[in-house]
Structure formats: C-alpha cells, structure tokens
C-alpha positions as CSV (number, residue, x, y, z in Angstrom):
1,M,106.4,197.0,176.3
2,R,104.1,198.3,173.6
3,Q,100.4,197.7,173.8
4,I,99.5,194.6,171.7
5,R,97.0,195.3,168.9
6,K,98.4,193.4,165.9
7,V,99.8,189.9,166.2
8,S,101.9,188.0,163.6
9,V,101.3,184.2,163.6
10,I,104.2,182.5,161.7
11,G,103.3,179.0,160.7
12,A,100.1,177.6,159.4
13,G,100.0,174.1,160.9
14,V,97.6,173.0,163.7
15,I,99.2,175.3,166.3
16,G,99.4,178.4,164.1
17,A,95.8,177.8,163.0
18,G,94.7,177.5,166.6
19,W,96.5,180.7,167.6
20,S,94.9,182.6,164.8
21,T,91.5,181.3,165.7
22,L,91.9,182.2,169.3
23,L,93.1,185.7,168.5
24,A,90.2,186.3,166.1
25,L,87.8,185.1,168.8
26,K,89.2,187.7,171.2
27,G,89.0,190.5,168.6
28,Y,92.7,190.7,167.7
29,E,93.8,191.5,164.1
30,N,96.4,188.9,163.2
31,Y,98.4,188.0,160.1
32,F,98.4,184.3,159.4
33,Y,101.7,183.6,157.5
34,T,103.4,180.7,155.8
35,E,105.6,180.8,152.7
36,K,103.6,178.3,150.6
37,K,100.1,179.0,149.4
38,E,99.1,175.3,149.5
39,T,100.0,175.2,153.2
40,L,98.3,178.5,153.9
41,D,95.1,177.2,152.2
42,K,95.2,174.1,154.4
43,G,95.6,176.2,157.5
44,L,92.6,178.3,156.5
45,V,90.5,175.2,156.1
46,K,91.5,174.3,159.7
47,I,90.5,177.7,161.0
48,K,87.1,177.7,159.2
49,G,86.5,174.2,160.6
50,Y,87.3,175.3,164.1
51,L,85.0,178.3,163.9
52,N,82.2,176.2,162.4
53,V,82.4,173.8,165.3
54,L,82.4,176.6,167.9
55,Y,79.4,178.2,166.2
56,D,77.4,175.0,165.8
57,N,78.0,174.2,169.5
58,K,77.0,177.7,170.6
59,L,80.3,178.7,172.1
60,V,80.3,181.8,170.0
61,D,77.3,184.0,169.1
62,K,78.5,185.3,165.8
63,E,78.9,183.4,162.5
64,P,82.4,182.2,161.4
65,D,82.7,184.9,158.7
66,Y,82.6,187.6,161.4
67,Y,85.7,186.2,163.0
68,M,87.5,185.5,159.7
69,K,87.6,189.3,159.2
70,F,90.2,189.5,161.9
71,I,92.5,187.0,160.1
72,H,94.7,188.2,157.3
73,P,96.3,185.2,155.5
74,T,99.5,186.0,153.6
75,I,102.5,184.4,152.0
76,S,104.4,187.7,152.2
77,F,106.7,187.7,155.2
78,D,107.1,191.5,154.9
79,E,103.3,191.9,155.1
80,A,103.0,189.5,158.0
81,I,105.4,191.3,160.3
82,K,104.8,194.9,159.3
83,D,103.9,197.1,162.3
84,T,103.4,194.0,164.5
85,D,103.3,194.1,168.3
86,L,103.7,190.4,169.0
87,V,105.1,187.5,167.0
88,L,103.8,184.0,167.8
89,E,106.1,181.5,166.0
90,A,104.6,178.1,165.2
91,V,107.0,176.5,162.7
92,I,108.7,173.1,162.7
93,E,110.4,171.8,165.9
94,D,113.9,172.3,164.7
95,Y,116.5,174.6,166.2
96,D,118.1,175.6,162.9
97,V,114.7,176.6,161.4
98,K,113.7,178.5,164.5
99,K,117.1,180.2,164.8
100,K,117.0,181.4,161.2
101,L,113.5,182.9,161.8
102,F,114.3,184.5,165.1
103,R,117.6,186.0,163.7
104,E,115.6,187.7,161.0
105,L,112.9,188.9,163.3
106,D,115.4,190.2,165.8
107,E,117.2,192.1,163.0
108,R,114.0,193.7,161.5
109,L,111.6,194.4,164.4
110,D,111.7,197.1,167.0
111,K,113.2,196.0,170.3
112,D,109.8,196.3,172.2
113,V,108.2,193.7,170.0
114,I,107.9,190.4,171.9
115,L,109.1,187.3,169.9
116,G,107.3,184.3,171.3
117,S,107.9,180.7,170.3
118,S,105.2,178.0,170.5
119,T,107.8,175.2,170.7
120,S,106.7,172.2,172.6
121,G,110.0,171.5,174.3
122,L,113.0,173.4,172.8
123,L,114.8,176.0,174.8
124,M,114.7,179.8,174.4
125,T,118.3,180.1,175.7
126,E,119.4,178.2,172.6
127,I,117.2,180.2,170.2
128,Q,118.5,183.5,171.8
129,K,122.0,182.6,170.5
130,A,120.6,183.7,167.1
131,M,119.3,187.0,168.4
132,P,122.4,189.3,168.7
133,K,120.4,192.6,169.1
134,Y,117.6,192.1,171.6
135,P,117.6,188.5,173.0
136,E,115.8,189.7,176.1
137,R,112.5,189.9,174.1
138,G,112.6,186.2,173.2
139,V,110.3,183.9,175.2
140,I,108.5,180.6,175.0
141,I,104.7,181.0,174.9
142,H,103.6,177.4,174.6
143,P,99.9,176.6,174.0
144,W,98.3,173.2,174.1
145,N,96.6,171.7,171.0
146,P,94.0,172.9,170.1
147,P,95.0,176.4,171.4
148,H,91.5,177.9,170.8
149,L,90.0,175.3,173.2
150,L,92.6,174.2,175.7
151,P,93.3,177.1,178.0
152,L,96.8,176.2,179.3
153,V,99.7,178.4,178.2
154,E,103.2,177.7,179.5
155,I,105.5,180.7,179.5
156,V,109.2,179.8,179.8
157,P,112.1,182.3,180.0
158,G,115.5,181.9,178.4
159,E,118.6,182.9,180.2
160,K,118.4,186.4,178.7
161,T,114.6,186.9,178.8
162,S,113.7,190.1,180.7
163,K,111.1,190.3,183.5
164,E,109.3,192.9,181.5
165,V,108.8,190.5,178.6
166,L,107.6,187.7,181.0
167,D,105.2,190.1,182.7
168,A,103.8,191.4,179.4
169,S,103.4,188.0,177.9
170,K,101.6,186.7,181.0
171,D,99.3,189.7,181.1
172,F,98.3,189.4,177.4
173,M,97.7,185.6,177.6
174,E,95.9,185.8,181.0
175,N,93.9,189.0,180.8
176,K,93.4,189.5,177.1
177,L,93.2,185.9,175.7
178,E,91.8,184.5,178.9
179,R,94.3,181.6,179.2
180,V,95.3,179.7,182.2
181,V,99.0,180.7,182.5
182,V,101.9,178.9,184.2
183,V,105.3,180.7,184.2
184,L,108.1,178.3,184.8
185,K,110.6,179.4,187.5
186,K,113.5,178.1,185.3
187,E,114.1,176.5,181.9
188,V,113.7,172.8,181.3
189,P,113.3,170.9,178.0
190,G,109.7,169.9,177.4
191,F,108.4,172.3,180.1
192,I,105.9,170.9,182.5
193,G,103.0,169.5,180.5
194,N,104.9,167.6,177.9
195,R,107.4,166.1,180.4
196,L,104.4,164.7,182.3
197,A,102.6,163.6,179.1
198,F,105.7,161.9,177.6
199,A,106.5,160.0,180.8
200,L,103.1,158.4,180.3
201,F,103.4,158.1,176.5
202,R,106.9,156.5,176.8
203,E,105.4,153.8,179.1
204,A,102.5,153.4,176.6
205,V,104.9,152.7,173.7
206,Y,106.9,150.3,176.0
207,L,103.7,148.3,176.8
208,V,103.0,148.0,173.0
209,D,106.6,147.1,172.3
210,E,106.5,144.3,174.9
211,G,103.3,142.9,173.6
212,I,101.5,143.6,176.8
213,A,98.6,145.6,175.3
214,T,97.5,147.1,172.0
215,V,97.3,150.8,171.3
216,E,93.5,150.6,171.4
217,D,93.5,148.9,174.8
218,I,95.9,151.5,176.2
219,D,93.6,154.3,175.0
220,K,90.7,152.6,176.6
221,V,92.5,152.5,180.0
222,M,93.2,156.2,179.6
223,T,89.7,157.3,178.6
224,A,87.8,155.0,180.9
225,A,89.7,155.8,184.1
226,I,92.8,158.0,184.2
227,G,91.6,160.6,181.8
228,L,88.2,161.0,183.5
229,R,90.0,161.9,186.8
230,W,92.6,164.1,185.2
231,A,89.9,166.2,183.5
232,F,89.4,168.0,186.8
233,M,92.1,166.8,189.2
234,G,95.9,166.7,188.8
235,P,98.1,163.8,189.9
236,F,98.8,165.3,193.3
237,L,95.1,165.9,194.2
238,T,94.2,162.5,192.7
239,Y,96.7,160.6,194.9
240,H,95.9,162.8,197.9
241,L,92.4,161.5,197.7
242,G,93.8,158.0,197.0
243,G,95.4,158.2,200.5
244,G,92.0,158.4,202.1
245,E,91.7,160.4,205.3
246,G,95.5,160.3,205.6
247,G,95.9,162.1,202.3
248,L,99.2,162.2,200.3
249,E,101.2,161.5,203.4
250,Y,99.5,158.2,203.9
251,F,99.6,157.4,200.1
252,F,103.4,157.7,200.2
253,S,104.0,156.1,203.6
254,R,101.5,153.2,203.7
255,G,99.2,153.3,200.7
256,F,99.4,152.7,197.0
257,G,102.4,155.0,196.6
258,Y,104.3,152.9,199.1
259,G,103.3,149.7,197.4
260,A,104.3,151.0,194.0
261,N,107.9,151.1,195.2
262,E,107.9,147.4,194.7
263,W,107.2,147.6,191.0
264,M,108.2,151.1,189.7
265,H,111.6,149.7,188.7
266,T,109.9,147.8,185.9
267,L,108.8,151.0,184.2
268,A,110.4,152.0,180.8
269,K,113.9,153.5,181.2
270,Y,114.8,154.3,177.6
271,D,115.5,157.9,176.6
272,K,114.4,157.5,172.9
273,F,111.4,155.7,171.5
274,P,112.6,152.2,170.5
275,Y,112.5,151.4,166.8
276,T,110.4,148.3,167.3
277,G,107.9,150.1,169.5
278,V,107.5,152.8,167.0
279,I,106.9,150.4,164.1
280,K,104.4,148.4,166.2
281,S,102.5,151.5,167.3
282,V,102.3,153.0,163.8
283,Q,101.1,149.6,162.4
284,Q,98.5,149.2,165.0
285,M,97.1,152.6,164.4
286,K,96.2,151.3,160.9
287,E,94.0,148.8,162.6
288,Y,92.5,151.2,165.1
289,E,88.7,150.6,164.6
290,F,87.6,154.1,165.5
291,L,89.9,155.7,162.9
292,K,88.8,153.7,159.9
293,G,87.1,155.8,157.2
294,K,87.6,159.1,159.0
295,T,89.5,162.1,157.6
296,F,91.7,164.4,159.7
297,Q,89.0,167.1,159.5
298,E,86.3,164.7,160.7
299,L,88.5,163.6,163.6
300,S,89.4,167.2,164.5
301,K,85.7,168.1,164.5
302,W,84.9,165.1,166.8
303,R,87.8,166.0,169.1
304,D,86.7,169.6,169.4
305,E,83.0,168.7,170.0
306,K,84.1,166.3,172.8
307,L,86.3,169.0,174.3
308,I,83.5,171.6,174.1
309,S,81.1,169.2,175.9
310,L,83.7,168.6,178.6
311,I,84.4,172.3,179.0
312,K,80.7,173.1,179.3
313,L,80.4,170.4,181.9
314,L,83.3,171.7,184.0
315,R,81.9,175.2,183.7
316,G,78.6,174.0,185.0
317,K,76.8,174.9,181.8
318,V,75.1,171.6,181.0
C-alpha cells in the first residue's frame, strides 16, 4: 500500500471532528469534508473546542492554531479526495448512504487508497457489495468517541478485505496515530466494544422501563462502582479477582458467577429497545439534574477534561 501522507475525513459530526483533531495532533494533513457549510462550521467549532481543552490541560505544547493548520475544511468533494492516501468515512449509520459513498470512492480513487469506515456496527461485507472495482481495500476502522482521546480502534475486515489492507491499517493506527488496535478475527455486527456496551445499555433501558430505577440512579451505579473498575480492568480480570485466590475458575464454579446462574434468566431478552423504555428514558433525561442549563459544548468540555484527568492518572502523570 502507498505511504499515508494525506487523509480525507468524510463527515463532520463528532467522529469526523475527532478523527480530524487526532490527525492534526499527529502532524497529518487532512481534508475535513461535508457537503453543507453549516454542518462544516459546526464541526470546526467542535475541533477548536477539543484543541482548546487539550491545550488548557497541557496535553499539547502548542496552541490550537498550530494544529488547525493541518486541517483543511471543505464542502468540495473533489478537493477532499484529491491525491488522498486514506479515506476515513464518518457519515450517518445507514447502509444506503455508505454504499453510495463507497461506490463513488471506489470508482474514482486509485486501487491502493484504503477506504476505511468508522461505522459503529455495520458490516464491511455489505458495503463491499457497492465496490465493484477494488472491494479488497474496504475495511472497518472504528474509533471510540472521542477519537482524539480514547485510544481504542477496532479494525474489522469484510469478506473481501485483503491482508495487505488490514496490515497497513493496523500499522498506521498503531504506529503513526498511537492507538490501541484490536483486529477482529472475523466479522460480527457491532464488533467487540459496542456489543459489550449495548448488552449493558439494553439492561439499563429495561430497568428504566420496568420502573426499577431512574436513569440518574443507573448512571450513579456505573460511575460509583462498575466504571471505576473498568477504567483499568476488563470484565475477565475483574471477575478473576472476584474469585479470590481461586480466580476465574472459582468465580464460575463456586463464586458469584455460579450464584448468578440463579438470576441471569431475568435479564432483558429483547432485541430492539422497547418503545415504552425509550420514551421513559428520553423523558427522564429532561429531568437529569446535572444536564440542566448546560450546552452540548459545555458537556463535551467537561467530558474531555474528566477523560484527560483519568488518562493522566492511568499514565502515572498525576
């Protein structure tokens, strides 16, 4: 594959803005594209906000304007993809929209340009059906929000994705953008992270729907217990320690895991969020005390500063 120097970020939402920020931080020229100027302007506001938080918290040593020079905002698709070496698509989660985009990219770009999708759960095998020329260069490159702070990237092949594209994508994300990369051995909807996250979120909506707890109380349980452990231990290590000296084997055979067999059948079984649970959750968010009077930008800044503090702690820099 060609050496990656210029990157095209297609989509100016939170993921596209995060990708563009990360690329700029690592010194990569990138074209930040969406077709509507209003959406592009909102995306640039996000990027500037991200950079300001990083600078204010001393995670970067140069002022935001320095990094903005690496970002080239445009509403011209031709300009965005001209001479590109890598495309990172971050448009709406819709197969029809993504297929239309990948069909055009496949038609217009040289065969050694990697076409990466940031989808959170759709399959590259399906998207590749819209790529008649070079489907082997299509691959899922899924970051976590916000991409400029959370280091995980899941790389997922489609049926026709080549090993060369997988290796090149992993190398760029791991060695150039300094991400923590997991390459899935085979395709599955939702990949790893979102399947785990949605198993928990499905249960959370169920608890709200059944009137067992409010959205605020569920968030308290997560942040005051589960989330603290999961900041530095995954579920396997967590429950290995939960088994005491006997480890995970004891946990499953005699410990909490064994006991959970008595009640796990009561967990949510539905495969779509129930209408009543959605309505109750959305309504309760309007009463969420912490959110009152705060804009999206203020909440994003708060989130990023909390993540930065945690990252510094885990790196032993506080």
